[in-house]
Structures are given as structure tokens and as C-alpha cells.
C-alpha positions in Angstrom: -12.9 -30.1 -2.1 -11.9 -27.6 -4.8 -15.5 -26.7 -5.4 -15.9 -25.9 -1.7 -12.9 -23.7 -1.6 -14.0 -21.8 -4.7 -17.4 -21.3 -3.2 -15.9 -19.9 0.0 -13.7 -17.5 -2.0 -16.6 -16.3 -4.1 -18.7 -15.8 -0.9 -15.9 -13.8 0.7 -15.7 -11.5 -2.3 -19.5 -11.0 -2.3 -19.6 -10.2 1.4 -16.7 -7.8 1.4 -16.4 -6.1 -2.1 -14.0 -3.4 -0.7 -11.3 -6.0 -0.3 -11.8 -7.1 -3.9 -11.4 -3.6 -5.4 -9.5 -1.1 -3.2 -9.7 1.6 -5.8 -13.5 1.9 -5.9 -15.7 4.0 -3.7 -18.9 2.8 -2.0 -21.0 3.4 -5.2 -18.7 1.2 -7.3 -17.0 4.1 -9.2 -13.3 4.0 -9.7 -11.3 6.5 -7.7 -7.6 7.3 -7.5 -5.8 4.6 -5.5 -4.0 5.8 -2.4 -0.3 5.7 -2.7 1.5 3.3 -0.4 3.7 4.8 2.3 7.4 4.4 1.7 8.9 1.9 4.0 12.4 2.7 3.0 13.3 4.7 6.1 14.5 7.7 4.2 13.5 11.2 5.3 13.5 14.3 3.2 15.1 17.4 4.9 14.0 21.0 4.5 16.9 21.7 2.1 15.6 19.0 -0.3 18.2 16.4 0.5 17.4 12.9 1.8 19.1 10.9 4.5 18.6 7.5 6.1 16.5 7.7 9.2 17.5 4.6 11.1 19.8 1.6 11.0 23.6 1.3 10.6 23.7 4.0 8.0 21.7 6.5 10.0 22.3 10.1 9.1 24.1 9.3 5.8 22.8 11.2 2.7 21.1 9.1 0.0 19.1 9.3 -3.2 15.5 10.5 -2.6 12.8 7.9 -3.5 
């Protein structure tokens, strides 16, 4: 059973190499990885300060990420 699951995992990596290495382009060269979007719910204002966008603390100023 273990051999079968290892075979399926190896086949999945061979079929979809983009999932195995997200920081490579189509030719296999390393490229800069995209940064993950901040899911913190903090927005930066035009004056450079940050505030909470939603939730119970909406509108309160906070530290910028």
C-alpha cells in the first residue's frame, strides 16, 4: 500500500511540475517567488498610517505589517 501511494505522489509531481516548484518558470529556471497577500485586514492610508479594515476594531490605528 505504501509503494502504491508513493508511486501516485511521484506521478503527480511528474505530471504537474509547477505545483512542485512554484518559484520556477516554464524553462525550469528559478525566478523570484511572488509575495503572499497580507490577510491581516490592515490597510495603509495616504498619510502612511495603518488602520484595521474590518472587524470589531474597525478604524483603529495599528502597526503597519
